[in-house]
PARO-354541 format. One record per residue (C-alpha): chain; residue in three letters; x, y, z. Coordinates in nm, 3 decimals, padded with zeros to 5 digits, always signed. Example, Ala and Ser with C-alpha at 12.3 -4.5 7.8 and 13.67 -1.06 7.14 Angstrom:
<padren><unit>A</unit><code>ALA</code><u>+01.230</u><v>-00.450</v><w>+00.780</w></padren>
<padren><unit>A</unit><code>SER</code><u>+01.367</u><v>-00.106</v><w>+00.714</w></padren>
// end
This chain:
<padren><unit>A</unit><code>MET</code><u>+09.785</u><v>-03.434</v><w>-08.150</w></padren>
<padren><unit>A</unit><code>LEU</code><u>+09.414</u><v>-03.435</v><w>-08.054</w></padren>
<padren><unit>A</unit><code>PRO</code><u>+09.285</u><v>-03.099</v><w>-07.884</w></padren>
<padren><unit>A</unit><code>PRO</code><u>+09.260</u><v>-03.210</v><w>-07.461</w></padren>
<padren><unit>A</unit><code>VAL</code><u>+08.906</u><v>-03.378</v><w>-07.354</w></padren>
<padren><unit>A</unit><code>VAL</code><u>+08.722</u><v>-03.140</v><w>-07.149</w></padren>
<padren><unit>A</unit><code>SER</code><u>+08.417</u><v>-03.303</v><w>-06.967</w></padren>
<padren><unit>A</unit><code>LEU</code><u>+08.130</u><v>-03.121</v><w>-06.943</w></padren>
<padren><unit>A</unit><code>PRO</code><u>+07.855</u><v>-03.116</v><w>-06.744</w></padren>
<padren><unit>A</unit><code>ARG</code><u>+07.559</u><v>-03.367</v><w>-06.786</w></padren>
<padren><unit>A</unit><code>GLU</code><u>+07.301</u><v>-03.070</v><w>-06.922</w></padren>
<padren><unit>A</unit><code>GLN</code><u>+07.541</u><v>-02.893</v><w>-07.128</w></padren>
<padren><unit>A</unit><code>ARG</code><u>+07.645</u><v>-03.253</v><w>-07.286</w></padren>
<padren><unit>A</unit><code>LEU</code><u>+07.293</u><v>-03.327</v><w>-07.304</w></padren>
<padren><unit>A</unit><code>LEU</code><u>+07.215</u><v>-02.949</v><w>-07.487</w></padren>
<padren><unit>A</unit><code>LEU</code><u>+07.482</u><v>-03.044</v><w>-07.747</w></padren>
<padren><unit>A</unit><code>ARG</code><u>+07.356</u><v>-03.365</v><w>-07.858</w></padren>
<padren><unit>A</unit><code>MET</code><u>+06.977</u><v>-03.235</v><w>-07.911</w></padren>
<padren><unit>A</unit><code>PHE</code><u>+07.182</u><v>-02.946</v><w>-08.090</w></padren>
<padren><unit>A</unit><code>SER</code><u>+07.333</u><v>-03.174</v><w>-08.321</w></padren>
<padren><unit>A</unit><code>ARG</code><u>+07.007</u><v>-03.354</v><w>-08.380</w></padren>
<padren><unit>A</unit><code>LEU</code><u>+06.874</u><v>-03.045</v><w>-08.534</w></padren>
<padren><unit>A</unit><code>ASP</code><u>+06.847</u><v>-02.916</v><w>-08.916</w></padren>
<padren><unit>A</unit><code>ALA</code><u>+07.027</u><v>-02.593</v><w>-08.973</w></padren>
<padren><unit>A</unit><code>PRO</code><u>+06.705</u><v>-02.351</v><w>-08.959</w></padren>
<padren><unit>A</unit><code>ARG</code><u>+06.620</u><v>-02.511</v><w>-08.588</w></padren>
<padren><unit>A</unit><code>ARG</code><u>+06.961</u><v>-02.473</v><w>-08.487</w></padren>
<padren><unit>A</unit><code>ALA</code><u>+06.987</u><v>-02.142</v><w>-08.579</w></padren>
<padren><unit>A</unit><code>SER</code><u>+06.627</u><v>-02.059</v><w>-08.401</w></padren>
<padren><unit>A</unit><code>LEU</code><u>+06.797</u><v>-02.216</v><w>-08.116</w></padren>
<padren><unit>A</unit><code>GLN</code><u>+07.138</u><v>-01.961</v><w>-08.098</w></padren>
<padren><unit>A</unit><code>ALA</code><u>+06.868</u><v>-01.696</v><w>-08.142</w></padren>
<padren><unit>A</unit><code>PHE</code><u>+06.679</u><v>-01.783</v><w>-07.860</w></padren>
<padren><unit>A</unit><code>ALA</code><u>+07.013</u><v>-01.896</v><w>-07.648</w></padren>
<padren><unit>A</unit><code>GLU</code><u>+07.135</u><v>-01.519</v><w>-07.709</w></padren>
<padren><unit>A</unit><code>PHE</code><u>+06.788</u><v>-01.360</v><w>-07.607</w></padren>
<padren><unit>A</unit><code>LEU</code><u>+06.794</u><v>-01.529</v><w>-07.285</w></padren>
<padren><unit>A</unit><code>CYS</code><u>+07.189</u><v>-01.442</v><w>-07.232</w></padren>
<padren><unit>A</unit><code>GLN</code><u>+07.090</u><v>-01.081</v><w>-07.299</w></padren>
<padren><unit>A</unit><code>GLN</code><u>+06.724</u><v>-01.096</v><w>-07.114</w></padren>
<padren><unit>A</unit><code>GLN</code><u>+07.005</u><v>-01.220</v><w>-06.804</w></padren>
<padren><unit>A</unit><code>GLU</code><u>+07.265</u><v>-00.972</v><w>-06.884</w></padren>
<padren><unit>A</unit><code>GLN</code><u>+06.962</u><v>-00.674</v><w>-06.860</w></padren>
<padren><unit>A</unit><code>GLU</code><u>+06.866</u><v>-00.848</v><w>-06.525</w></padren>
<padren><unit>A</unit><code>GLU</code><u>+07.211</u><v>-00.827</v><w>-06.420</w></padren>
<padren><unit>A</unit><code>GLN</code><u>+07.224</u><v>-00.460</v><w>-06.520</w></padren>
<padren><unit>A</unit><code>ARG</code><u>+06.863</u><v>-00.357</v><w>-06.334</w></padren>
<padren><unit>A</unit><code>SER</code><u>+06.967</u><v>-00.539</v><w>-06.026</w></padren>
<padren><unit>A</unit><code>ALA</code><u>+07.330</u><v>-00.315</v><w>-06.005</w></padren>
<padren><unit>A</unit><code>PRO</code><u>+07.302</u><v>+00.024</v><w>-05.821</w></padren>
<padren><unit>A</unit><code>SER</code><u>+07.263</u><v>+00.285</v><w>-06.035</w></padren>
<padren><unit>A</unit><code>GLY</code><u>+07.261</u><v>+00.724</v><w>-06.086</w></padren>
<padren><unit>A</unit><code>ALA</code><u>+06.984</u><v>+00.840</v><w>-06.271</w></padren>
<padren><unit>A</unit><code>VAL</code><u>+06.762</u><v>+00.738</v><w>-06.547</w></padren>
<padren><unit>A</unit><code>GLU</code><u>+06.861</u><v>+00.767</v><w>-06.869</w></padren>
<padren><unit>A</unit><code>ILE</code><u>+06.582</u><v>+00.703</v><w>-07.133</w></padren>
<padren><unit>A</unit><code>GLN</code><u>+06.739</u><v>+00.544</v><w>-07.418</w></padren>
<padren><unit>A</unit><code>ALA</code><u>+06.611</u><v>+00.555</v><w>-07.792</w></padren>
<padren><unit>A</unit><code>PRO</code><u>+06.574</u><v>+00.260</v><w>-08.035</w></padren>
<padren><unit>A</unit><code>GLY</code><u>+06.845</u><v>+00.177</v><w>-08.235</w></padren>
<padren><unit>A</unit><code>ASP</code><u>+06.864</u><v>+00.286</v><w>-08.592</w></padren>
<padren><unit>A</unit><code>ILE</code><u>+06.847</u><v>-00.083</v><w>-08.761</w></padren>
<padren><unit>A</unit><code>PRO</code><u>+06.635</u><v>-00.083</v><w>-09.075</w></padren>
<padren><unit>A</unit><code>ARG</code><u>+06.404</u><v>-00.414</v><w>-09.167</w></padren>
<padren><unit>A</unit><code>PRO</code><u>+06.571</u><v>-00.592</v><w>-09.474</w></padren>
<padren><unit>A</unit><code>GLU</code><u>+06.396</u><v>-00.660</v><w>-09.761</w></padren>
<padren><unit>A</unit><code>GLU</code><u>+06.430</u><v>-01.035</v><w>-09.715</w></padren>
<padren><unit>A</unit><code>GLU</code><u>+06.475</u><v>-01.104</v><w>-09.384</w></padren>
<padren><unit>A</unit><code>SER</code><u>+06.470</u><v>-01.445</v><w>-09.206</w></padren>
<padren><unit>A</unit><code>VAL</code><u>+06.277</u><v>-01.449</v><w>-08.804</w></padren>
<padren><unit>A</unit><code>VAL</code><u>+06.601</u><v>-01.550</v><w>-08.682</w></padren>
<padren><unit>A</unit><code>ALA</code><u>+06.741</u><v>-01.267</v><w>-08.795</w></padren>
<padren><unit>A</unit><code>ALA</code><u>+06.440</u><v>-01.066</v><w>-08.691</w></padren>
<padren><unit>A</unit><code>MET</code><u>+06.474</u><v>-01.121</v><w>-08.330</w></padren>
<padren><unit>A</unit><code>ARG</code><u>+06.888</u><v>-01.046</v><w>-08.384</w></padren>
<padren><unit>A</unit><code>ARG</code><u>+06.749</u><v>-00.678</v><w>-08.487</w></padren>
<padren><unit>A</unit><code>LEU</code><u>+06.514</u><v>-00.639</v><w>-08.293</w></padren>
<padren><unit>A</unit><code>THR</code><u>+06.683</u><v>-00.744</v><w>-07.952</w></padren>
<padren><unit>A</unit><code>ARG</code><u>+07.002</u><v>-00.471</v><w>-08.070</w></padren>
<padren><unit>A</unit><code>THR</code><u>+06.734</u><v>-00.216</v><w>-08.178</w></padren>
<padren><unit>A</unit><code>PHE</code><u>+06.566</u><v>-00.238</v><w>-07.852</w></padren>
<padren><unit>A</unit><code>PRO</code><u>+06.807</u><v>-00.307</v><w>-07.607</w></padren>
<padren><unit>A</unit><code>MET</code><u>+06.648</u><v>-00.148</v><w>-07.312</w></padren>
<padren><unit>A</unit><code>ILE</code><u>+06.308</u><v>-00.337</v><w>-07.340</w></padren>
<padren><unit>A</unit><code>ASP</code><u>+06.239</u><v>-00.611</v><w>-07.015</w></padren>
<padren><unit>A</unit><code>ARG</code><u>+06.315</u><v>-00.915</v><w>-07.236</w></padren>
<padren><unit>A</unit><code>ASP</code><u>+06.081</u><v>-01.119</v><w>-06.956</w></padren>
<padren><unit>A</unit><code>ALA</code><u>+05.784</u><v>-00.902</v><w>-07.153</w></padren>
<padren><unit>A</unit><code>LEU</code><u>+05.882</u><v>-01.043</v><w>-07.436</w></padren>
<padren><unit>A</unit><code>LEU</code><u>+05.982</u><v>-01.421</v><w>-07.358</w></padren>
<padren><unit>A</unit><code>ASP</code><u>+05.653</u><v>-01.579</v><w>-07.404</w></padren>
<padren><unit>A</unit><code>ARG</code><u>+05.502</u><v>-01.397</v><w>-07.695</w></padren>
<padren><unit>A</unit><code>ALA</code><u>+05.863</u><v>-01.387</v><w>-07.909</w></padren>
<padren><unit>A</unit><code>THR</code><u>+05.847</u><v>-01.775</v><w>-07.811</w></padren>
<padren><unit>A</unit><code>SER</code><u>+05.518</u><v>-01.854</v><w>-07.935</w></padren>
<padren><unit>A</unit><code>LEU</code><u>+05.582</u><v>-01.655</v><w>-08.257</w></padren>
<padren><unit>A</unit><code>MET</code><u>+05.856</u><v>-01.821</v><w>-08.362</w></padren>
<padren><unit>A</unit><code>THR</code><u>+05.723</u><v>-02.107</v><w>-08.257</w></padren>
<padren><unit>A</unit><code>ALA</code><u>+05.421</u><v>-02.064</v><w>-08.500</w></padren>
<padren><unit>A</unit><code>HIS</code><u>+05.650</u><v>-02.005</v><w>-08.755</w></padren>
<padren><unit>A</unit><code>MET</code><u>+05.900</u><v>-02.310</v><w>-08.736</w></padren>
<padren><unit>A</unit><code>LEU</code><u>+05.654</u><v>-02.535</v><w>-08.659</w></padren>
<padren><unit>A</unit><code>GLN</code><u>+05.281</u><v>-02.440</v><w>-08.785</w></padren>
<padren><unit>A</unit><code>GLY</code><u>+05.413</u><v>-02.301</v><w>-09.120</w></padren>
<padren><unit>A</unit><code>GLN</code><u>+05.285</u><v>-01.935</v><w>-09.037</w></padren>
<padren><unit>A</unit><code>PRO</code><u>+05.514</u><v>-01.693</v><w>-09.303</w></padren>
<padren><unit>A</unit><code>ALA</code><u>+05.823</u><v>-01.508</v><w>-09.219</w></padren>
<padren><unit>A</unit><code>ALA</code><u>+05.708</u><v>-01.177</v><w>-09.312</w></padren>
<padren><unit>A</unit><code>GLN</code><u>+05.383</u><v>-01.201</v><w>-09.093</w></padren>
<padren><unit>A</unit><code>VAL</code><u>+05.556</u><v>-01.329</v><w>-08.789</w></padren>
<padren><unit>A</unit><code>ILE</code><u>+05.827</u><v>-01.026</v><w>-08.835</w></padren>
<padren><unit>A</unit><code>ASP</code><u>+05.543</u><v>-00.756</v><w>-08.850</w></padren>
<padren><unit>A</unit><code>GLU</code><u>+05.417</u><v>-00.914</v><w>-08.495</w></padren>
<padren><unit>A</unit><code>LEU</code><u>+05.752</u><v>-00.914</v><w>-08.361</w></padren>
<padren><unit>A</unit><code>GLU</code><u>+05.835</u><v>-00.555</v><w>-08.450</w></padren>
<padren><unit>A</unit><code>ALA</code><u>+05.465</u><v>-00.459</v><w>-08.290</w></padren>
<padren><unit>A</unit><code>LEU</code><u>+05.507</u><v>-00.673</v><w>-07.991</w></padren>
<padren><unit>A</unit><code>PHE</code><u>+05.874</u><v>-00.452</v><w>-07.924</w></padren>
<padren><unit>A</unit><code>ASN</code><u>+05.699</u><v>-00.122</v><w>-08.037</w></padren>
<padren><unit>A</unit><code>GLU</code><u>+05.456</u><v>-00.197</v><w>-07.749</w></padren>
<padren><unit>A</unit><code>GLN</code><u>+05.729</u><v>-00.293</v><w>-07.510</w></padren>
<padren><unit>A</unit><code>TYR</code><u>+05.895</u><v>+00.004</v><w>-07.599</w></padren>
<padren><unit>A</unit><code>GLN</code><u>+05.613</u><v>+00.240</v><w>-07.521</w></padren>
<padren><unit>A</unit><code>ILE</code><u>+05.545</u><v>+00.067</v><w>-07.203</w></padren>
<padren><unit>A</unit><code>TYR</code><u>+05.940</u><v>+00.126</v><w>-07.139</w></padren>
<padren><unit>A</unit><code>LEU</code><u>+05.873</u><v>+00.498</v><w>-07.222</w></padren>
<padren><unit>A</unit><code>ASN</code><u>+05.594</u><v>+00.489</v><w>-06.948</w></padren>
<padren><unit>A</unit><code>GLN</code><u>+05.757</u><v>+00.365</v><w>-06.647</w></padren>
<padren><unit>A</unit><code>SER</code><u>+06.071</u><v>+00.569</v><w>-06.704</w></padren>
<padren><unit>A</unit><code>HIS</code><u>+05.873</u><v>+00.883</v><w>-06.753</w></padren>
<padren><unit>A</unit><code>HIS</code><u>+05.642</u><v>+00.737</v><w>-06.401</w></padren>
<padren><unit>A</unit><code>PRO</code><u>+05.888</u><v>+00.546</v><w>-06.182</w></padren>
// end
């Protein structure tokens, strides 16, 4: 028996067609970027929800593996720093991933820059938390 046919909206069908044309590394990058955007949206929704006192979050303790892809580093860093404003990271993180994927910048160098970016944004988070 065949599974039921699901009618997807046009934009979803277009995205699936583009995804299917990508090679495996670019698919992984697209998935990582989509995860990043989803986390960004969740963070915005949490910020807009009424809450009590602001609790300062410490970064997670997820060590950097000896061998790591840029996509895996983005996942690790977003899990390590869930409190960081994703809007502040979006442009720079995207350009770093693009430099690696399309311009051949070495993964270790891009990951170093991503870590510096996340740490910089964490310091901004701390400053804003102490001085709202």
